[in-house]
C-alpha positions as a LaTeX table, in Angstrom:
\begin{tabular}{lrrr}
\hline
Residue & $x$ (\AA) & $y$ (\AA) & $z$ (\AA) \\
\hline
Met1 & 23.88 & $-9.52$ & 15.85 \\
Pro2 & 25.03 & $-12.01$ & 13.20 \\
Ile3 & 28.66 & $-13.11$ & 13.57 \\
Lys4 & 30.28 & $-14.43$ & 10.38 \\
Leu5 & 32.34 & $-17.47$ & 11.32 \\
Gly6 & 34.22 & $-18.21$ & 8.08 \\
Arg7 & 37.96 & $-17.66$ & 8.08 \\
Thr8 & 40.28 & $-17.56$ & 5.09 \\
Met9 & 42.60 & $-20.49$ & 4.52 \\
Ser10 & 45.61 & $-18.20$ & 5.12 \\
Glu11 & 44.51 & $-17.43$ & 8.70 \\
Pro12 & 45.88 & $-19.74$ & 11.37 \\
Ser13 & 43.45 & $-21.87$ & 13.35 \\
Met14 & 43.62 & $-24.11$ & 16.39 \\
Lys15 & 41.23 & $-26.63$ & 14.84 \\
Leu16 & 40.62 & $-26.98$ & 11.12 \\
Ser17 & 37.43 & $-28.27$ & 9.59 \\
Ala18 & 37.30 & $-29.33$ & 5.97 \\
Pro19 & 37.11 & $-26.25$ & 3.73 \\
Ser20 & 33.86 & $-25.67$ & 1.90 \\
His21 & 34.03 & $-26.84$ & $-1.71$ \\
Glu22 & 32.46 & $-23.52$ & $-2.73$ \\
Ser23 & 34.90 & $-21.12$ & $-1.06$ \\
Glu24 & 38.38 & $-20.65$ & 0.28 \\
Glu25 & 37.08 & $-20.47$ & 3.85 \\
Tyr26 & 36.80 & $-22.90$ & 6.72 \\
Phe27 & 34.28 & $-22.84$ & 9.52 \\
Pro28 & 33.96 & $-23.98$ & 13.13 \\
Asn29 & 32.45 & $-27.46$ & 13.28 \\
Val30 & 29.51 & $-28.66$ & 15.39 \\
His31 & 28.69 & $-32.33$ & 15.86 \\
Leu32 & 25.08 & $-33.18$ & 16.82 \\
Glu33 & 23.76 & $-36.65$ & 17.56 \\
Trp34 & 20.19 & $-37.94$ & 17.98 \\
Asp35 & 18.54 & $-41.30$ & 18.55 \\
Lys36 & 16.14 & $-40.72$ & 15.63 \\
Asp37 & 16.06 & $-38.94$ & 12.24 \\
Tyr38 & 17.03 & $-35.30$ & 12.80 \\
Glu39 & 15.23 & $-33.98$ & 9.68 \\
Leu40 & 17.58 & $-31.03$ & 9.11 \\
Pro41 & 17.85 & $-29.46$ & 5.64 \\
Asp42 & 21.20 & $-29.58$ & 3.83 \\
Glu43 & 21.58 & $-25.82$ & 4.35 \\
Gly44 & 19.59 & $-23.29$ & 6.29 \\
Thr45 & 19.37 & $-20.95$ & 9.23 \\
Met46 & 19.31 & $-22.30$ & 12.77 \\
Thr47 & 18.55 & $-20.48$ & 16.00 \\
Val48 & 19.96 & $-22.16$ & 19.10 \\
Lys49 & 20.12 & $-21.54$ & 22.82 \\
Phe50 & 23.66 & $-22.01$ & 24.12 \\
Arg51 & 25.91 & $-21.69$ & 27.15 \\
Ile52 & 29.67 & $-20.96$ & 27.08 \\
Ser53 & 31.42 & $-23.98$ & 28.62 \\
Arg54 & 35.04 & $-22.90$ & 28.02 \\
Glu55 & 36.68 & $-19.72$ & 26.78 \\
Ser56 & 40.26 & $-18.71$ & 26.04 \\
Arg57 & 41.85 & $-15.58$ & 24.61 \\
Glu58 & 45.20 & $-15.06$ & 22.91 \\
Val59 & 45.94 & $-11.38$ & 23.39 \\
Gln60 & 48.97 & $-11.24$ & 21.08 \\
Ala61 & 47.17 & $-13.04$ & 18.24 \\
Glu62 & 43.91 & $-11.17$ & 18.92 \\
Arg63 & 42.07 & $-14.48$ & 18.87 \\
Gln64 & 39.31 & $-15.90$ & 21.02 \\
Ser65 & 38.28 & $-19.54$ & 21.30 \\
Val66 & 34.95 & $-20.59$ & 22.77 \\
Asp67 & 33.39 & $-24.01$ & 23.44 \\
Leu68 & 29.61 & $-23.90$ & 23.53 \\
Asp69 & 27.04 & $-26.23$ & 25.01 \\
Leu70 & 24.08 & $-26.14$ & 22.63 \\
Ile71 & 21.08 & $-26.29$ & 24.95 \\
Glu72 & 18.22 & $-26.26$ & 22.45 \\
Ile73 & 17.52 & $-25.83$ & 18.73 \\
Val74 & 14.86 & $-23.13$ & 18.75 \\
Ser75 & 14.13 & $-23.01$ & 15.02 \\
Val76 & 15.38 & $-24.23$ & 11.64 \\
Thr77 & 14.59 & $-22.68$ & 8.27 \\
Ala78 & 15.76 & $-24.28$ & 5.01 \\
Asp79 & 17.59 & $-22.12$ & 2.45 \\
Glu80 & 16.32 & $-22.02$ & $-1.13$ \\
Pro81 & 17.90 & $-24.88$ & $-3.10$ \\
Lys82 & 20.72 & $-23.81$ & $-5.39$ \\
Ala83 & 20.60 & $-24.48$ & $-9.11$ \\
Lys84 & 22.52 & $-27.55$ & $-10.17$ \\
Glu85 & 25.88 & $-26.63$ & $-11.67$ \\
Ser86 & 26.01 & $-29.97$ & $-13.46$ \\
Glu87 & 23.01 & $-29.11$ & $-15.63$ \\
Asp88 & 24.18 & $-29.07$ & $-19.23$ \\
Thr89 & 23.31 & $-26.33$ & $-21.70$ \\
Gly90 & 20.66 & $-28.39$ & $-23.48$ \\
Glu91 & 18.79 & $-29.12$ & $-20.24$ \\
Ala92 & 18.95 & $-25.45$ & $-19.25$ \\
Leu93 & 17.59 & $-24.33$ & $-22.63$ \\
Asp94 & 14.80 & $-26.92$ & $-22.50$ \\
Lys95 & 13.79 & $-25.67$ & $-19.05$ \\
Leu96 & 13.78 & $-22.03$ & $-20.21$ \\
Arg97 & 11.71 & $-22.93$ & $-23.29$ \\
Ala98 & 9.17 & $-24.79$ & $-21.14$ \\
Glu99 & 8.87 & $-21.80$ & $-18.79$ \\
Tyr100 & 8.48 & $-19.43$ & $-21.75$ \\
Glu101 & 5.81 & $-21.61$ & $-23.37$ \\
Ala102 & 3.97 & $-21.89$ & $-20.06$ \\
Asp103 & 3.93 & $-18.08$ & $-19.79$ \\
Asp104 & 2.55 & $-17.83$ & $-23.35$ \\
Thr105 & $-0.34$ & $-20.21$ & $-22.62$ \\
Asp106 & $-1.19$ & $-18.30$ & $-19.41$ \\
Glu107 & $-1.64$ & $-15.07$ & $-21.40$ \\
Glu108 & $-4.11$ & $-16.63$ & $-23.89$ \\
\hline
\end{tabular}
């Protein structure tokens, strides 16, 4: 049961996180701290075990707020890296040509 957590910038919020540079949404924020390198990817999918520590509901605003205790990170899977947007046209064409030439040599 995936629950999308992004909210549009026009929706009111009790706590704002910094909006993503790629969208007009903001997301709930989680702060994790370890004594050693956490080795998390920049983006990915995480499965956690949690417990609700505090919950409140605003009936008139049809809003629910929940504080969670994250008990355990069960698994982490990295997303595929996104293509660099800063790559200029020449670099992109060179990469395509190299891929095309590699395909040609494979067929011979």
